[in-house]
C-alpha positions as a printed NumPy array, in Angstrom:
array([[  0.   ,   0.   ,   0.   ],
       [  1.212,   3.462,  -0.786],
       [  2.161,   5.921,   1.901],
       [ -0.264,   8.761,   1.371],
       [ -0.114,  12.092,   3.121],
       [ -3.085,  13.435,   5.035],
       [ -3.802,  16.023,   2.342],
       [ -3.815,  13.32 ,  -0.353],
       [ -6.232,  11.243,   1.708],
       [ -8.422,  14.309,   2.307],
       [ -8.423,  15.079,  -1.411],
       [ -9.365,  11.534,  -2.385],
       [-12.187,  11.457,   0.189],
       [-13.476,  14.825,  -0.973],
       [-13.342,  13.721,  -4.606],
       [-15.229,  10.526,  -3.78 ],
       [-17.92 ,  12.485,  -1.915],
       [-18.314,  14.96 ,  -4.772],
       [-18.691,  12.046,  -7.198],
       [-21.367,  10.5  ,  -4.984],
       [-23.281,  13.788,  -4.728],
       [-23.027,  14.297,  -8.49 ],
       [-24.383,  10.792,  -9.166],
       [-27.222,  11.362,  -6.704],
       [-28.274,  14.636,  -8.335],
       [-28.108,  13.018, -11.781],
       [-30.335,  10.167, -10.559],
       [-32.732,  12.656,  -8.989],
       [-32.914,  14.673, -12.213],
       [-33.655,  11.549, -14.258],
       [-36.343,  10.544, -11.749],
       [-38.036,  13.948, -11.921],
       [-37.918,  14.062, -15.734],
       [-39.298,  10.54 , -16.165],
       [-42.001,  11.151, -13.534],
       [-42.998,  14.406, -15.235],
       [-43.23 ,  12.721, -18.643],
       [-45.296,   9.882, -17.178],
       [-47.582,  12.315, -15.334],
       [-48.173,  14.481, -18.395],
       [-48.87 ,  11.364, -20.458],
       [-51.442,  10.192, -17.911],
       [-52.978,  13.643, -17.782],
       [-53.224,  13.739, -21.575],
       [-54.713,  10.231, -21.843],
       [-56.946,  10.118, -18.748],
       [-57.289,  13.713, -17.629],
       [-55.889,  12.974, -14.152],
       [-52.586,  12.938, -12.348],
       [-52.372,  10.362,  -9.573],
       [-49.232,   9.82 ,  -7.551],
       [-50.748,   7.693,  -4.826],
       [-52.177,   4.842,  -6.862],
       [-50.108,   1.7  ,  -6.922],
       [-50.428,   0.326, -10.433],
       [-47.555,  -1.25 , -12.311],
       [-45.887,   2.025, -13.339],
       [-46.559,   4.194, -10.32 ],
       [-45.323,   1.337,  -8.14 ],
       [-42.002,   1.594,  -9.921],
       [-41.909,   5.317,  -9.15 ],
       [-42.67 ,   4.651,  -5.473],
       [-39.831,   2.139,  -5.229],
       [-37.487,   4.4  ,  -7.17 ],
       [-38.405,   7.33 ,  -4.889],
       [-37.802,   5.284,  -1.756],
       [-34.39 ,   4.214,  -3.047],
       [-33.517,   7.853,  -3.785],
       [-34.684,   8.87 ,  -0.312],
       [-32.48 ,   6.229,   1.308],
       [-29.515,   7.381,  -0.78 ],
       [-30.183,  10.985,   0.24 ],
       [-30.334,  10.024,   3.918],
       [-27.049,   8.18 ,   3.641],
       [-25.361,  10.904,   1.64 ],
       [-26.515,  14.022,   3.478],
       [-27.658,  13.032,   6.953],
       [-25.543,  10.034,   7.876],
       [-22.396,  12.042,   7.409],
       [-19.093,  10.405,   6.706],
       [-17.554,  11.882,   9.856],
       [-17.989,   8.55 ,  11.641],
       [-16.272,   6.744,   8.774],
       [-13.519,   9.362,   8.837],
       [-12.908,   8.831,  12.551],
       [-12.716,   5.065,  12.085],
       [-10.303,   5.445,   9.159],
       [ -8.076,   7.764,  11.184],
       [ -8.15 ,   5.291,  14.056],
       [ -7.121,   2.439,  11.75 ],
       [ -4.398,   4.526,  10.107],
       [ -2.908,   5.424,  13.497],
       [ -2.515,   1.779,  14.522]])
């Protein structure tokens, strides 16, 4: 294993976090666009927009939304400070 300085480790962790946030926002944008297209299609065909029904397509959106919510919780609320402390502890051994 390479001997990395603290600044190199900090940079790699920051880069990884930025990549994760970028992927999350891209996934969220795709979700919103696809949901909007589906909703407008339903509105055009049936004259109604329903988000709370659980048919085959809206069920997919519910599952997709729950997965995005879990990713958001992990990314923004369950901060990586705990992981950082554990990594520092392991590196100091």
